[in-house]
C-alpha distance (Angstrom), angle and dihedral (degrees) to the residues before:
residue distance angle dihedral
M1 . . .
S2 3.78 . .
D3 3.80 122.2 .
P4 3.83 93.4 -109.5
H5 3.81 91.0 50.3
A6 3.83 92.1 46.8
I7 3.81 90.7 48.3
A8 3.81 93.2 47.9
T9 3.82 92.1 46.5
L10 3.80 93.4 50.6
L11 3.81 94.1 43.6
L12 3.82 94.3 47.3
N13 3.79 94.3 47.6
G14 3.80 93.1 39.1
A15 3.78 90.1 55.4
A16 3.83 91.1 46.3
V17 3.82 93.0 50.8
F18 3.81 91.0 44.3
F19 3.82 88.9 52.3
A20 3.82 89.7 49.8
G21 3.80 87.3 53.7
M22 3.77 89.6 52.8
L23 3.81 90.0 50.7
A24 3.81 90.9 48.7
G25 3.79 86.8 59.4
L26 3.80 90.7 66.5
P27 3.83 97.7 70.1
Y28 3.79 88.5 40.5
G29 3.79 90.4 55.0
V30 3.80 93.2 46.5
L31 3.82 92.3 50.1
R32 3.79 90.3 46.1
V33 3.80 92.1 53.8
R34 3.80 93.1 45.2
Q35 3.81 92.2 44.5
N36 3.80 91.6 -138.9
R37 3.79 129.9 149.9
P38 3.81 106.9 -7.7
E39 3.82 91.7 -152.4
A40 3.81 92.9 56.2
E41 3.80 89.9 45.7
A42 3.81 90.9 52.3
N43 3.81 92.2 47.8
W44 3.81 92.5 51.8
R45 3.81 90.9 45.8
I46 3.81 89.1 54.1
A47 3.83 91.0 46.6
H48 3.79 89.5 51.2
V49 3.79 96.3 48.4
Q50 3.81 96.6 38.2
N51 3.81 93.4 53.5
L52 3.80 91.6 46.6
Q53 3.81 87.9 51.4
N54 3.81 93.7 48.0
G55 3.80 91.4 47.6
L56 3.79 91.3 51.1
L57 3.81 90.6 47.8
L58 3.81 90.8 56.0
L59 3.80 92.3 44.2
L60 3.80 93.4 49.9
I61 3.78 94.0 45.9
G62 3.81 89.5 46.2
V63 3.79 90.3 56.6
S64 3.81 89.7 46.2
V65 3.83 96.5 52.9
P66 3.83 95.1 96.0
H67 3.79 88.5 58.2
L68 3.82 95.5 53.9
E69 3.80 125.0 91.4
L70 3.80 105.2 -148.3
T71 3.78 134.1 143.0
A72 3.79 116.2 -109.8
L73 3.81 90.5 -103.7
A74 3.81 93.0 48.7
M75 3.82 91.0 47.8
Q76 3.81 92.0 49.3
S77 3.81 91.3 46.4
M78 3.81 91.7 49.3
V79 3.80 92.8 50.1
Y80 3.81 95.7 45.8
L81 3.80 94.1 44.6
L82 3.80 94.1 49.3
V83 3.81 94.2 45.3
L84 3.81 92.3 46.0
A85 3.81 90.4 48.1
A86 3.80 92.3 50.4
Y87 3.81 93.0 51.8
C88 3.82 93.7 43.9
D89 3.79 89.4 51.1
M90 3.80 90.5 47.5
A91 3.80 91.6 51.5
A92 3.80 92.4 46.8
F93 3.79 92.3 49.5
V94 3.80 91.1 51.1
I95 3.82 95.3 46.0
R96 3.81 90.6 47.5
P97 3.82 98.7 63.1
V98 3.80 93.4 35.7
T99 3.82 94.3 53.6
G100 3.80 101.3 23.7
H101 3.82 91.9 -127.7
A102 3.81 115.2 131.5
G103 3.81 97.5 -163.6
L104 3.78 93.6 -142.6
L105 3.81 93.8 137.0
P106 3.82 130.1 30.8
E107 3.79 95.6 -108.7
P108 3.82 134.0 128.5
P109 2.99 142.8 -66.5
A110 3.81 104.3 82.8
A111 3.81 94.4 -118.4
N112 3.79 90.5 56.9
L113 3.82 91.0 48.0
A114 3.81 90.4 49.4
V115 3.81 92.4 51.4
F116 3.81 90.5 46.7
A117 3.83 91.5 50.6
L118 3.81 92.4 47.3
F119 3.80 91.8 49.5
S120 3.83 89.7 48.5
V121 3.82 91.9 54.0
T122 3.80 89.0 45.9
L123 3.79 92.7 54.1
V124 3.79 94.6 49.3
G125 3.80 93.5 43.8
Q126 3.78 95.2 48.2
F127 3.81 96.1 43.9
V128 3.81 94.6 47.4
G129 3.82 92.8 39.5
V130 3.79 94.4 50.5
A131 3.82 90.4 42.9
L132 3.82 87.3 57.4
V133 3.81 89.8 50.0
I134 3.81 89.7 52.0
Y135 3.79 91.3 47.0
G136 3.82 92.5 48.7
A137 3.80 91.3 48.7
W138 3.80 91.2 47.2
V139 3.83 92.7 50.5
R140 3.82 89.4 49.4
W141 3.81 91.5 47.2
A142 3.82 92.8 47.3
G143 3.80 90.3 50.3
L144 3.78 92.0 51.4
T145 3.81 94.9 47.4
A146 3.82 92.3 47.4
A147 3.80 92.1 54.0
């Protein structure tokens, strides 16, 4: 994956996830005005903020790509893992307020298991993806200080 393709992929998906976070703010705002169901309100607030955060993460890393020293495979892995994690997190944080299942433990019903699985993929994708960002930045930094 070339730098321009990695940048475009991260920026496009970062903007899409950020927009989803903006949309998730609509039900949160409606519930806040109506003062109904505090648990549902909290779940939509988390969906709103979490998707904004994930979108910003992709946007910031997308802008940082030219400053990372990664192999083509590492760059492609970083991009795919971070984008996959953002969408899994988005799906989990939409299923959660709709069904009322937090997905904190792998227990039935199916909606809870789905949220748990999506959160699990998110955790792995974000940790490995951000670790690759750190590694790429470190390699770049080490190369600059050695010169």
